[in-house]
Every structure is written in C-alpha cells, then in structure tokens.
KOLVO-372713 format. One record per residue: residue in three letters; x, y, z of N, C-alpha, C in turn. Coordinates in steps of 0.02 Angstrom, whole numbers, plus 50000, padded with zeros to 5 digits. Each point is the difference from the previous one (the first is absolute). Layout:
BEGIN
alaXYZXYZXYZ/...
# end
This chain:
BEGIN
met554944790143139499784997250063499054999550022/phe500025006449980499125000949993499715001249953/glu499425001650001499454997549943500215007549985/ser499535003749958500215006249989499635005150039/ser499874999350043499585003850032499944995950076/cys500405005350053499984997250079499385003650052/ala499545003549947499785005850052499534998149958/ala499225002349986499405001949980499935004749938/pro500104999149953500225005449954499445006549992/ser499424998050035499355004950007500315005550042/ala500184997150053500115003450085500805004749975/leu500244998949953500455004149995500015004949970/glu500255005250003499925006549941500395001649939/thr500634998249989500385001149959500404995049957/pro500374998049959500544995849984500384997750054/ala500305007250002500605000250080499654998450056/asp499434998750027499814997550047500024991849986/thr499784996149965499964994449979500734998150024/arg500695004649941500564995850014500385001250079/glu499535006350032500314998450061499784994950045/ala499364998549989499914995250040500274992149981/leu500135000149932500194993249992500944999350029/ala500185006050014500605001250019500004997150097/val499495005250003499704997450083500004991050024/ala499454997249958499924994749987500604995850010/arg500395001749933500894993850006500165004650076/gly500205003750001500254999950085499654997650066/ile499495000349999499734996150050500034991349964/ala500074998949952500134991549975500764996650028/arg500305007349985500704997650022500284999450087/leu499645005350006499814998750084499804993550043/phe499335000049968499764993350004500414991150009/ala500195001649927500384993249988500654999350047/arg500425005750010500434999050060499754997350050/asn499415002350019499604996050070499694993049990/asp499944997049939499714995249977499235000850001/ile499835006849966499215000150000499955001549913/trp499484994749986500045000449928499295002149965/cys499935006349952499525000549981499755000149913/leu499565002449998499485001149963500125006249961/pro499815004949946499565004950015499365000949960/glu499695003950001499525000649972499454992250007/met499874997450049499534995650034499525000550003/pro499274995849973499485000550007499684998050069/leu499595001250009499855001250073499184997249982/lys499664996150070499174999149971499585007550046/gly499654999749966499865008349993499965007849929/gly500574995149971500135005549949500695003050020/arg500065003150039500705001150038500654997949937/arg500445003250029500434997249968500755003850052/ala500524996650020500654999350050500335003449935/asp500495004650020500645002049958500344996350050/leu500154996250032500434995849999499724993650071/met499994994749977499734995550053500514993450010/gly500444998650061500344996150002499864995650064/ile500584994350003499914997350057500714997550032/asp500035002250069500674998750021500374994750034/ala500584998050022499944991950005499674996850043/lys499595004250054499544995150059499204998949957/gly500045000749925499095003349981499785003450003/gln500205006950041499595005150001499965004749926/val499305002249996499765002049944500485008550011/ile499995001149955500185005950007499925006049939/ile499345005350011499885004449947500505007149990/val500215002349937500185006650011499625003049950/glu499855004750033499515006349939500525006550007/ile500304999249947500435007349948499535006749996/lys500525003050025499705006949981500605005049989/val500105002749937500405005849993499655007149996/ser499535003049994499735006850001499425000850064/arg500095006150037499525001950063499534998949957/ala499655003649950499254997649980499954992149988/asp500154996049960500024994750024499854996850059/leu500495000650035499994997950085499455003550030/leu499735004949984499565004950041499474995649965/gly499724998749941499474998049967499854993049979/asp500214995550057499964993050010499724998750043/ala499314997250000499534999450051499924990349983/lys500354999349980499844992149985500654995750037/trp500405001550037500564997350043499674995950056/pro499655000250032499634996750047499734994949963/asp499934999449965499824990949970500714996450013/tyr500355001749994500624995949986500214997950052/leu499685001950025500154997950102499534993049987/asp499674997650002499544991849985500404996449955/his500665003349983500324992849949500694998850041/cys500425005050026500645000550023499944998550100/asp500714996450000500125000550063500355007050028/arg500315002149949500295007450006500095002249930/phe499495007650031500205002849955500415006950008/phe500355004149931500545002250003499685007249956/trp500125002850020500105008449915500575000349973/gly500174999649922500625001949984499975007249987/leu500635003250017499795006949972500585004649953/ala500085001749976500475004949944500455004350052/pro500754998449981500225003350059499875008950008/his499825002749964499775006250000499265002450029/leu499584995250030499465001050022499875003450048/asp499825005250043499794999150066499624993850031/arg500464997550070499454996250023499635003150038/ala499925006050022499735001550052498994998050018/val499904997049940499294999049989499924994050045/met500634994850004499974994750000499964996550088/glu500135009150024499914998650091499165000450004/thr499565001849939499245004250024499624992550022/val499615001250008499324995250036499744995949939/pro500005003349935499584996349933500674997249992/phe500544999450007500384995149983500274994050057/arg499655000550046500184995250033500604996350001/pro500325003650046500794999749985500214992150078/asp499264999650038500284993950031499974993249958/thr499515000649950500094996249949500414998849948/cys500335005149989500465000549922500514999750016/gly500584997549959500815001050015500075005349935/ile500465003250000500425003649946500584998149960/ile500245001149931500484997449988500165006149921/val500325002950026500455002749941500464999749963/ala500095000049928500304998749947500005002249936/asp500504997949966500015006149947500304989849992/gly500205003549907500314993649952500564993950005/tyr500255002850064500614996050010499824997150102/asp499625001650034500054996250050499635003850051/ala499794997750041499505002850050500134997450069/glu499415006550032500424998450082498905001050049/ile500234993850036499315000650032500145005050065/leu499385006450013500045004450029499734999050059/arg499624995349992499394999850066499944993449971/pro499934994350048499754993949954499374996750033/ala499584994649954499435000549994500024995850053/pro499254999450037500044998450054499634991349974/leu500094995250048499704994549951499284998150060/leu499444999949943499315000450027499894993049927/pro499914996050046500084993249968499134996649963/leu500314998149951499264998849972499774991450037/ala499454998649978499654994450016500364993649977/ala500204994350030500454997749948499734996149936/ala499234999549976499734997649963500035003549950/arg500095008450000500015005749972500795001449984/arg500554998550036500555001149978500064995249959/lys499724992050003500224994849944499625002549933/val499505002349981499605003749960500585005449976/glu500215001550003500325008150006500824996149949/val500304996450038500474998249988500114994149923/glu499504996649999499594995749958499985005849935/arg499725004750017499935004049923500555002749977/leu500575002550053500395002349978500514995449966/ala500254992750040500134995649949499855000149938/arg499244998849997499954999349949499995002749908/ala499945008050048500285006649944500454999750006/ala500704997850047500524999049963500204995049963/leu499834994550019499924994649946499835003649923/arg499615000650009499365003349925500645005349961/arg500185003650025500395007649984500734993449964/gln500124996550043500804996449982499874995349939/val499514997850008499874996249920499805002749945/val499575006050007499765004649939500525004349960/ala500555002150066500555002249959500494995349980/ala500024992850023500634998649958499674994749928/asp499005001149992499674999649956499295001350001/pro500205004949959499235005949995499504997549969/ala500204993549983499234998049946499544996050063/cys500094997450038499844997250085499855005550055/ala499945006949949499675005650032499344999350014/pro499514997350058499345001450002499565006249998/arg499474998549959499575007050014499745003450057/gly500045006449994499765001150083500795006350026/asp499874999450075500595005450031500404993849995/leu500645003150023500794996250034500015003150072/
# end
C-alpha cells in the first residue's frame, strides 16, 4: 500500500520509529478511505519539503498530514508551517502513546491544525482541522501535482522500466 517509508527517515530515530510511522500512516489512510479522502505518502512539495501524507477529499480540498511518533521528532520539527501553503486542511498524525499536551501550545497553532491519533489498524480525529482555503489557482496546481504523482506511481508499479529519473 505504501512505499518503503511514510515518514522522512532522517527525522526518525530508530527502525522502530519508522515501523511505527508506517503504522500511523496506514491507520490514517484507512480512516481517510472510509471518508472518501484519498492520499499519497511521501508527497514532494515545491520548495524541497515532503508531506508525509497528502490527499484530496470529495470536495476537492487538499489535506496534509505530518506524522510524528516520538516527542523529540515532534518538538524538533520547525518546518511544518511551510506545509500550510500547500493545503486547505492540516493535521498532525500522532502515535497513541505520544503526549498531546504540547499540541495545545501557541507554537503548534491549535487554531490552525487538526489532530489524528492512529495505529496500524485505525485512526480517530481528536481535533478537526479548520478549513483554511487555498486560492483556487493554488489548489488547482496542488491537485494536478497529486494526480500526476499518483498516476506516475501507478504506472511505475506496473512497469518499473517506465520509471523517470528523479523523485517520485
């Protein structure tokens, strides 16, 4: 279902963290699928960033989820505000054991970000993400990028010889 990693390997401390991030991504993908939201893992963004999960809901709204499985990774992440320029809704995707109290502090902008808690089997939205609409032209660009990435991944999965040089 997912590529080899759903969270940036450099941000994760151990192979166990990587496995847990994959499990969190799987649970969120299941929740999203039940709600007609379809997402891709490891979606490159303009500016060199990479969203852990990026998807589109039934209304065409773009959703990004930043997955965190350790406190150190959560507290050390200074890049996440850049993601807000690429989505209509932003969620933190957290492992169940993570203390969520920090998510209510000003630096984590609780008025801007939703919270999903997930394991490898399911997920629950604890705080809905507010709608912060992208400009229509920006949304169109993001949706087209997502569509092209999904199609490219599907074709390459069926025929690896079609793989373009560069990042998928």
